[in-house]
N, C-alpha and C positions, 0 to 999 in steps of 0.2 A: 504493500500500500504506500510505502514511503517513496518508492521509485517507479511510478507507473510507466515511464518511458522504457524501462529496462526489465520489467517483470511481466509475466503473464498474469491473468486475473487471479489464478490460484497461488501466485508467488513462485519464485525460483530459488531464493536463497535467504538465509538469515545469518546474522553473526550472533550465535547463541551464547549468552553469558552463563557460565557454569555457576549454579547457586552456591553461595557462601564462599566464593573465591573472586579473585581479580582476573580470572582466566576466561577466555572465550574461544569458540571454535566455529568456523563457518560450516553451515549445513546447506547442502546444495541439492535441489531437485533435479535429477538427471533426465527424467522422462516419466513414463507411466508404467514402470515395472516390466518392461518388455526386453530387458537386456542385463548384462553384467559388465563390469568395468574393472580391469586390473588396477591394483593400488600398490605403489612402491614406496618404501620408507627409506630415508637416508639418515645415516648416523655420522657424527663427527668422531674425531680421534679418541674422545673420552666416552664414546658409546652413548651420547645424548642424541635424542631424536632432533634432527635439524631440517628435515625436508620431507614433504609428502607429495607424491605425484599421482594423480588420478588420470588414467589414459581414456578419455572419452572418445577420441577419434584416433585410429591407428594411422600413423604417418609414415610407416615403412621403416 
């Protein structure tokens, strides 16, 4: 509702605030339940999560 030029009527994404924390995570509507998408996680040298990649479109 906040970004009508960039979202469908049902919405496409929110930046969800995790209750009782200062943390948030984007939640994205990818479609209507008709597919699966690979997700890759990247870690730094100290084994901390530092990257998340969701492959919506295969680019070869």
